[in-house]
N, C-alpha and C positions, 0 to 999 in steps of 0.2 A: 510251849508259843500255842496259842490259840490257832484255830484255823483260819479267823477271822482276820490273825494279824497275819498270814501267811498269802494274801490275796496279790495275783499277778496282774501285770495293769498289759490291757489289750488293745488292741485299735481296730476297731467298728467303723472306721470311716470308709463311704460308699458313694457313687455316682448315682442321681437322678434325674433324669429325662422325661419330664409327665408331659400329658397332654389334659387339658379337662374345656368345659364347658360353663360359661354364666350360672353361678347358681348352682351346679354339682359342687356336690362335698367329696374332692380324689385324696386319694392317699399318695400322698408323696415317699416316705418314708416306714419302716417295722423293723423293729430290733425286738428281737427274744430279751428275755429277761430272767436272770437267776434268783435266787435268796440268797444275799449278803451282798448283790453289785450295788458298786458307785457308780453313777453315770453322768456323765456330762456332755451334754449337744453344741453347736453350734454349727449351724448350716447358712453356706454363701454360695449367691447367685445371680441367678439373673431369668427374667419373666418377661417373657414376648405376648404380646394379645395379636390375633391374625389383622391381616390388612381390611380397616374398613370400607363397605363402601362409598362412604361422604367423607367429608370433612370430621375432624376431630372435636364433639361439641361437651365431651364427658369424659372425665377420667372412671379410672376403676378400681374398686377397695380390693386390695388382697388381704381375707383372714390367713395366716397360719398358726395353726393348735396342736401342741403335743398332748395326749393323753397315756395312762397307762393304766390299762384294765389285769387286774387277777387273774389267773387261769381258773381258780375257783370261780369265776363268775364269766366263763367266756367257756366254759366246759356242765354242760347239763347231764341229768340223771335222762334216761327214755320213757318213753310212753310203751304204754301195753301194747300196740300194735308196732313200736321196735323202732318206731321213729322219733328224731330229734324234737324234743318239746320245742313250741313255736316263742310264747314267752314262760320261760322260766323264773319262778318264785324262789324266796330262801328255801322252799322245803324243799325245790329241787337242787339246790345247786352241794350235790354231795359228790360226784363225781371225780373230780379231781382231787380232793381228800382224800377219797376211798384208793386211787392209783397211786396215791404215793405213800398211803399206810398199808398197802399189800404190793408193793412195790410193780407193780404191773401187771401179776398174775390174777389172771381170770376176770382185769377189767379193761374195758375196749374204749379208746378213746374216741367218738364218732367221725365220720368222714361228713364231707359235703362237697358239689362242685359249686368252686367260687365263680363271682363274674369278672368280667374282664377288669374290674377297678381297682382288683384285690392284686392283681400284677400274679397271679400264683398259676393260669391257668396254661395246660397243655393244648397241642393242635386242634384236637376235636373238639374243645371243650367242656368235655363232661367228664376228665377224670377227677376223680373227690379226693379230697385232700382232708388236713386233722383243722377240724373247723374252729379251732380258737380264733386265728387274726379276724374272721369272719364277724363270729359272735362277737368281738369287741368291737368292732364297726359298728353293728344293730345297739349294741348298749349304750356306746359313746351317741350315735344319731338319738335313739331314742327318748334321753335324758337334756339334751342339748340345742338340738336342730331338729325340733318337731315342735311344729304348734301344739298348744295343749288339746283341742278338740280335732286332732288328727290323729288316726288310727299307728300302732305302733308297728314298726318293721321288725322281722324275723330274719334267721334265715331259710323261711321256711317257701318266703310270700315273698324274695327278693327278686327283680323283670331280670330280664332274659339278657344272655351275656351281647347278645347284638342291636341293644335298643339303647338308647342315650343314655339313660341310669346305668344299664346295666355294663356300659361301656365307660364313662365319667363318673359315675358316682349319685348316690341320690340329691334328689334337689332339696333346697332349702330357704326359709322364707327369704322376702325379699326385706330390701333395708328399710326400716320405718321412716312410715308415711302415714297419715291419718285414716287411710284408705288401707293400709297393708297389717294395720297391727286390731284392737278389741278382740272381739269375742262375735261365736255366729250364736247366742244366746246373752240375754240379758243376767242369766243368773238365776233366773224364776224356777229355770227347769229342774234344780236341786235344792233348793232352799224354798222356793215360795212365798205369797203374801203373807206378811207378819200381823198376824192378829191379835187382839186384846182383848177376852172376853170381861165384861164389866156389865152383865145382867145380873147377877146376883139380884138375894132380896135385900141388900144393903143400899146396891146398885155404887159401890164403892171399889175401889182397884187399892190392890199392894204397891208401893212405887219400886219396893225389891224384885218384887217379882216381875217387874216390869222393865229393871235393869238387865234383870238375867236375861230377859228374851228377846232385850238388845241385844247382849253381850252374845248371846246365840247365834243373834243374825249377822252379825259381824265378823264371829269366824267363819260362820258358813260362807256369807258372802267372799270373804279372801281367798279361802280354799277353790272356789266357782273359777273368779279370775288369775285369781295367782298359781296356782297350782296345789297337789297337794302331797307332793312328796314329804317325807320325815325332815328331812331337812332346814326346808323351808317353813314347816312348821315350828319346827324347835327354834327357830329363829324368829320367825313374826311373834308367836309367843311368850317364848321365855328368852329371847336378847342372844341365843347360847349354838354356837358352831359345832356342829357334831362331823366327825370323819368317815371319809371316802370307806373305809371297810364297815362302819356300824350302818351307814345307809344302800350299799350293795349299789354305789356306784361308780364312775370311773373318776379317776383323777387326773385334775388338770394339771400340767407342769408347767404350762406356758402359752403364753398367746399373743401374735406381735399382730397390726395393724399398721398396713400404709397405704398411700396414694400411688395409683399409677397413671403417670402422666409421660403425654408424648409431644408428639407435634405432627405437621401437616408435610407431604412431600409434593411438590408439584411437576407435574408432567412436563417433558422436555422434548420428547418427541414429536412427531409431527399428528401423530395418532391421538395422542394425548395431551397436547398443549393446551393448555387453560385448565389442567383438573385438575384436583388434589385429591391424594387418598388419607385417610388418618394411618398414623401409624406411631405402636406405644413397647418400647421398651425399656426396664427398669430393673433395679440393681436389688435385691429382697435379704433379707440376713432373720435368721427364726434362731433362737438355741435358750437353753437352760443349765444354769451351774449346776456342780453335782452335786446329787442326791441318790440319798441310800434307799433301796430296795430290799423290804423281806421275806419277797415269796415266789413264786413265780409270774410272770406274767408276759406282757406284747405293751410297748409303745407303739401308738399309730402318730406319725405326723397326719397332719391333715391340711390341703390346700383348698380357699374356698373364695373367690373371686367373681363381683359381684359390683354392679353398676347404682349409683343413685334411685332410689324409684322414681319415676318421671313418667307418668299418663299423660298421653298425647291430650286430652280435656278437660282436665282437673278445673274445679271452679267453686269458689269462697262458695258452703250450705247459705251465708249469709244474703247472697243474692239468689241463687237458686233454688233452695228450700221452699215448697210452701209455709213453711210455719216462718219465713224471717221476718213475716210484718206485728209477729204480736212478740209482746213485750217480755215475757217470761226469757223467750230465744235470744233476740235480739240485746237484752241490757245489759248482759254479764254480771246480774247481782248475785253475790255474795253468798246470799242468803238462800236464793232458790239453787246456787253449785252444792250447796252442802246438801241439802234437798234432795234433789233430783238422781232416781237412780237413771242406768246407761242408756241412753237414746239411741233405736234404731235409725241407722245410716244406710239411703239404699243408694243406686248409679245417679239416679237424679237429686240428690242431694251434693255427692262428690264431684262427678265429670259430668253432670247431663245427660245421665242415661235414662231406662225408663226408671215410673214410679214404681213398677212392679216387681224393682229386681234387689236384692236387702245384699249389701255387702255386710257391713262388723256393725254392731253394737259399741257404740263409744261413747267413754266419760263426758256428760253433759256440758256444753260449754269449749269439747276437745275444737271446734271450729276458731275460738281464740285464741288456742293455744298451738296451735299450728295455720300457715298459710299455703296456699296452693301454686304448683311449680306453672310457669306459663309455656306453652309451644305453640308458636304462630302457626293459622292457616296453613300457610307455602310451603312449612317446613313437616306438617303433616300431610301433605301431597306427596313429598317425596320420602321413599323406599329407599333404607340404609342406614338409620339414627337407630340407637338404642332406647328407643321411647318405647314404651307398653302402651297398645294398641288396648285406649279406654273400652271401646265398644265391645272386646271381649272379656271384659271381666266381669264377674260377679263373687258370690262367695265362697269359692270355693276357691281359685285361683288366682283372688287378689294377694294372698297372704304369699304364696307358695311359687315358686317358678317352676313354669312350665317346659315340658321337652319341646324340644327346637325352639324357642317363643325368638330366640336373640341372634337364631342363623341369619336372618336378611340382612343384619345391620353389618356382616364381614363378605368378601369378598372371594373371601374360599374357608372352607370348613374343612383343607385333610389332615387339620392336625388341631379339631377342636376347634374352641374361641382363642385360647392360649395354652404357649405350652413356656416348660422350664425348664431351666438347665442350673440343677444345683452338688455341692460338694456339702455332705452332711460328716462333718467330722466330728467322730464321736471316739470317748476314751472312756474306758470303762474298768475299775477297778475289780476280780474279779476270783472269788475262790474258787479257782480250778487250776489244775498244772500246767505248764508249757506243753507244745507238742513233743518237745522232748521226751519227757514221763514214755508217750506214746511210741515212742518208735524204741525206745531201750525197755518197753515194757518185758514182765519178768526177771530183769537184771537188776543188780545192786543201783546201776548209775541209775535205772529207771525213776526209783525211790527218792534220789535227791531231788 
């Protein structure tokens, strides 16, 4: 009988009581994985938003993700100065293989002090622990939650434990709108203008060479706007999907998305009669069916709560842009749409700000593919709504949540902006003897 057939079933269920802030990627659960494991999970519970200062005007979106990151990605070799490498590549990822093949002899797994949101800290916040779970979080964040033109996060440049990001997790991109997407450049920084030389003696040009140049430009523009990951290029160029093992990326096991709705509570006492505050409490569920794992690693379940992206003074570029009176800008001509490259949208175009504040490069005619939100002036004058102050937006913070940005929407921050109570029901078939074998170690009964 093979070892795989002798697997035992273990109950890894646990409770998770978590706090978070809007737009911060929080860690809800961590499961270590052994080779040969078959794991299934169903998490159920409730999530509550802190009391709002004002009436409830926006539902929040809860996204829950489960990722598997193998330890061969989470452990990297050390640099010459004996520091953990900040951005490991395929050439640096031999430490775990070396640890296993040498059975740990002469190989030390690196340690690092964790930020608070990883739930591994001691009382003085300085005790170093094995780095794999934190490195796994960085791999996930950089691949799935980082804007392409933002720098990578790594275990050496994470925020301090007493900051918002250190307490609640790294900030993430906002939910998509015209002013939250696009790029910081039109792609020409890496591509350049494409020209074709026809100044030869014959004054002729080769159609085949011209088509080849156009194809090169298409590929470079695709890389500039949609990423340079190997799996993306294989999919867009050859139409095939690559495995996460080949691409050195975390494996997404499950993603659930649900809206958190609530109601207004009206005051009844003399001091709050006639007032109302918004309260949200909703049921949440997340999980994945039984899945086989062939190597050591870590399963991270991450929670992300975000509001729809609503800026206080959004406007339609067809009204606000200085170019709105021209035929090319206003006509919506399909021929122009196919030949115009992305255009710079500044604060004046998007929410009535300064013409000198660039925000994003958006595909031409995106003002016909989106419609602005409306927030009345009187609502803008009242603090306590989860709107984004358009006067503070620029090219760096229009895409990404900022620390403490939504603090003014809530009447208390004692448990962040939200808190959850979840039971993670986890069952695993594991190639590991039961605890009785350890109790009777060295005896004939212990061998059974």
